[in-house]
C-alpha positions in Angstrom: -13.7 13.7 14.5 -10.0 15.8 15.5 -12.0 15.1 19.2 -13.7 11.9 18.4 -10.6 10.2 16.6 -7.8 12.6 16.9 -7.9 13.0 20.6 -8.0 9.1 21.2 -5.3 8.5 18.7 -2.7 11.1 20.4 -3.7 9.7 24.0 -3.0 5.9 22.9 0.0 6.0 20.6 1.6 9.3 21.5 3.2 9.9 17.8 6.1 12.2 18.4 6.3 15.1 15.9 9.0 17.2 14.2 8.8 20.5 12.2 5.5 21.5 13.4 6.2 24.7 13.0 6.6 24.3 9.1 3.0 24.1 8.8 1.3 27.7 8.0 -1.3 28.5 10.2 -3.3 29.5 7.7 -3.4 29.4 3.5 -3.2 26.7 1.5 -0.4 24.2 1.4 0.3 20.9 0.1 1.2 17.9 2.7 3.7 15.5 0.4 4.3 12.2 2.7 5.2 8.8 2.1 2.6 6.1 2.7 3.2 3.1 4.6 0.0 2.4 6.5 -3.9 2.9 6.2 -3.4 4.9 9.5 -1.0 7.6 7.9 -4.3 9.4 7.0 -5.2 9.6 10.4 -1.9 10.0 12.5 -1.2 13.0 10.2 -4.0 15.2 10.4 -4.6 14.3 14.4 -1.2 16.4 15.2 -2.2 19.4 13.2 -4.7 22.0 14.7 -5.9 22.6 10.9 -8.5 20.2 8.7 -6.0 18.5 6.1 -8.2 17.1 3.1 -6.9 13.6 1.4 -8.6 11.8 -1.5 -9.9 8.4 -1.3 -11.3 6.3 -3.5 -15.2 6.5 -4.4 -16.0 2.8 -3.4 -15.6 3.9 0.6 -18.3 6.2 0.0 -20.7 4.4 -1.9 -21.2 0.7 -0.5 -24.8 0.1 0.6 -25.9 -1.0 3.9 -25.5 0.1 7.4 -21.7 -0.6 7.0 -21.4 1.3 4.3 -22.9 4.3 5.6 -20.9 4.6 8.6 -18.0 4.1 6.5 -18.7 6.9 4.2 -19.7 9.1 7.4 -16.1 8.2 9.1 -14.4 9.1 5.6 -16.0 12.4 5.3 -15.7 13.1 9.0 -11.7 12.8 8.5 -11.3 14.9 5.0 -11.5 12.3 2.6 -12.5 13.1 -0.6 -14.5 10.8 -3.1 -12.4 10.0 -5.8 -14.4 8.4 -9.1 -12.1 6.3 -10.8 -14.5 5.0 -13.4 -13.6 8.1 -16.4 -11.5 8.0 -19.1 -8.3 8.9 -17.1 -9.1 7.5 -14.1 -8.5 8.7 -10.6 -5.5 11.2 -11.8 -7.7 13.8 -13.6 -10.4 13.3 -10.4 -7.6 14.0 -7.9 -5.9 16.7 -9.5 -9.2 18.6 -9.6 -10.0 17.7 -5.8 -6.5 19.0 -4.9 -6.6 22.1 -7.0 -10.3 22.4 -5.4 -9.0 22.1 -1.9 -6.2 24.5 -2.2 -8.1 27.2 -3.7 -10.6 27.5 -0.3 -7.2 28.2 1.1 -6.6 24.8 2.9 -4.4 21.9 3.7 -4.4 19.3 0.7 -3.0 15.8 2.1 -1.2 13.6 -0.9 0.9 10.3 -1.1 3.0 10.8 -4.3 3.7 6.9 -4.5 0.5 6.7 -5.2 -0.2 3.6 -3.3 1.1 2.0 0.4 4.6 0.6 0.4 4.4 -2.9 -0.3 8.2 -3.3 2.0 8.4 -0.4 4.0 10.5 1.3 1.3 10.5 4.6 -0.5 9.3 4.0 -4.1 9.0 6.4 -7.1 6.8 9.5 -6.7 4.0 9.8 -9.6 4.6 12.9 -11.5 0.7 13.5 -12.4 -0.9 14.5 -9.2 1.4 16.4 -6.5 3.1 18.2 -9.3 0.6 19.3 -11.4 -1.4 20.7 -8.9 1.5 22.4 -6.9 2.3 24.1 -10.1 -1.2 24.7 -10.9 -2.3 26.5 -7.5 1.8 27.7 -6.6 0.9 26.2 -3.0 4.2 25.5 -0.9 4.6 21.6 -0.8 6.0 20.4 2.2 7.7 17.1 2.5 6.2 14.9 5.4 8.0 11.2 6.5 5.6 8.9 8.4 7.9 6.7 10.8 6.8 3.0 11.8 3.3 3.4 11.0 3.5 0.0 8.8 4.4 -1.4 12.4 1.3 -0.5 14.1 -0.7 -1.7 11.2 0.3 -3.5 8.6 -1.4 -4.0 5.5 -4.6 -6.6 6.3 -4.3 -6.2 9.7 -7.4 -4.7 11.9 -6.1 -4.5 14.9 -3.3 -1.9 15.5 -0.5 -2.4 17.4 0.0 0.2 20.3 3.7 1.7 19.6 4.9 5.7 19.1 4.8 6.4 15.6 6.4 9.3 14.4 5.8 12.2 12.0 8.8 14.4 10.6 7.6 17.6 8.6 10.3 19.3 6.1 10.2 22.9 5.4 8.0 24.0 2.5 9.5 24.0 -1.0 8.7 26.3 -3.6 8.1 25.6 -7.1 7.3 28.9 -8.4 10.1 29.1 -10.7 8.0 26.6 -12.9 4.6 28.3 -12.6 2.7 27.5 -16.1 4.7 24.5 -17.0 2.2 22.2 -15.4 2.2 20.5 -18.6 5.8 19.7 -19.4 6.1 15.9 -18.2 10.2 16.8 -17.6 9.3 19.6 -15.2 6.9 17.5 -13.5 9.5 14.8 -13.1 11.8 17.2 -11.8 9.4 18.5 -9.2 8.4 15.3 -8.2 12.0 13.6 -8.0 13.0 16.6 -5.6 9.8 15.9 -3.4 10.8 12.6 -2.9 14.5 13.4 -2.5 13.4 15.5 0.7 10.8 12.8 2.0 13.9 10.2 1.9 16.3 12.3 3.9 13.2 13.0 6.5 12.6 9.2 6.3 15.8 7.5 6.3 14.0 5.2 4.2 15.7 3.1 1.3 14.8 4.5 -1.7 13.8 2.3 -5.0 14.0 4.1 -8.4 10.5 2.1 -9.8 6.5 2.7 -9.0 5.1 0.9 -6.2 2.3 -0.6 -8.3 5.1 -1.9 -10.6 6.6 -3.6 -7.4 3.5 -4.8 -6.1 2.3 -6.5 -9.3 6.0 -8.0 -9.4 5.4 -9.6 -5.6 1.9 -10.8 -6.8 3.1 -12.4 -10.3 6.2 -13.8 -7.8 3.2 -15.3 -5.2 1.1 -16.4 -7.9 4.4 -18.2 -9.5 5.5 -19.7 -6.2 1.9 -21.1 -5.8 1.7 -22.4 -8.6 5.0 -24.2 -8.7 4.4 -25.7 -5.0 1.1 -26.9 -6.9 2.7 -28.8 -9.7 5.3 -29.9 -6.6 2.2 -31.5 -4.9 0.8 -32.9 -7.7 4.2 -34.3 -8.8 4.9 -36.1 -6.0 1.3 -37.6 -6.2 1.9 -39.1 -9.2 5.4 -40.5 -7.9 3.4 -41.4 -4.6 0.9 -43.3 -6.8 3.5 -45.0 -9.2 5.4 -46.0 -6.0 2.3 -47.6 -4.8 1.2 -49.0 -7.6 5.1 -50.4 -8.5 5.1 -52.1 -4.6 1.7 -53.6 -5.3 2.6 -55.4 -8.5 6.0 -56.5 -7.2 3.7 -58.2 -3.9 1.3 -59.6 -6.7 4.6 -61.3 -8.2 5.8 -62.2 -5.0 2.8 -63.7 -4.3 2.7 -66.2 -7.6 5.8 -66.9 -7.3 5.7 -67.8 -3.7 2.1 -69.9 -4.8 3.6 -71.8 -7.3 6.9 -72.7 -5.0 3.9 -73.9 -2.4 2.4 -76.1 -5.6 5.7 -77.3 -6.8 6.6 -78.5 -2.7 3.3 -80.0 -2.7 3.5 -82.1 -5.7 7.1 -83.1 -4.7 5.5 -84.4 -1.3 2.6 -86.1 -2.3 3.0 -90.3 -2.8 
């Protein structure tokens, strides 16, 4: 896949990279990146010599039919691991276990601390469960990563990408060994996550929003729904007003016709011998 996908990506888009020397030549490490586009999971592995394993929802691997099998083969080929989100704790525990397994094999594990793609290009608050717990459970260094302009190449919902140069900045590894054995302390998890997000913010230059991206997406969805309902109500009100106006004009015409008919009858009787 590095040859079949990574090679053409580098030739077509010519991504620029800073901090490549921070990625260890061997051994476990966590690549914690901002998440702007679906293509982030392809550009980052494409510029590295080593394999990077990300996690992906299990639906990508279980869709029936020829298209489903091709999709599953593609995601497996680019290093994605399926995560079953149907368990009691959902994707969180499955993602943590998957990450620990990858790192214990001495490989690179990629994770998006925001938990989902940014809805507007800003950097959102990191979720403390996955990244911090994996880092503290394994002792692996965390490399903050900033993807630059990938949302302009393939915005959410767009199939065909736009040819332009994205950027990738990889920061120096962060060591959290001072918190070893404290992976169940929620204050420690929050501190680790915030430190990583701060480094990502410095690398990316993004505006930081102190709320979860999932919450912002819900707000945007609710706002869009409210706007749609308001537009629907406005159209209904306009239709009622037009109907009432049409009925009023019809009544006025009928009244005018009656008055004219009465006037004509009166005039006719007056002129009769």
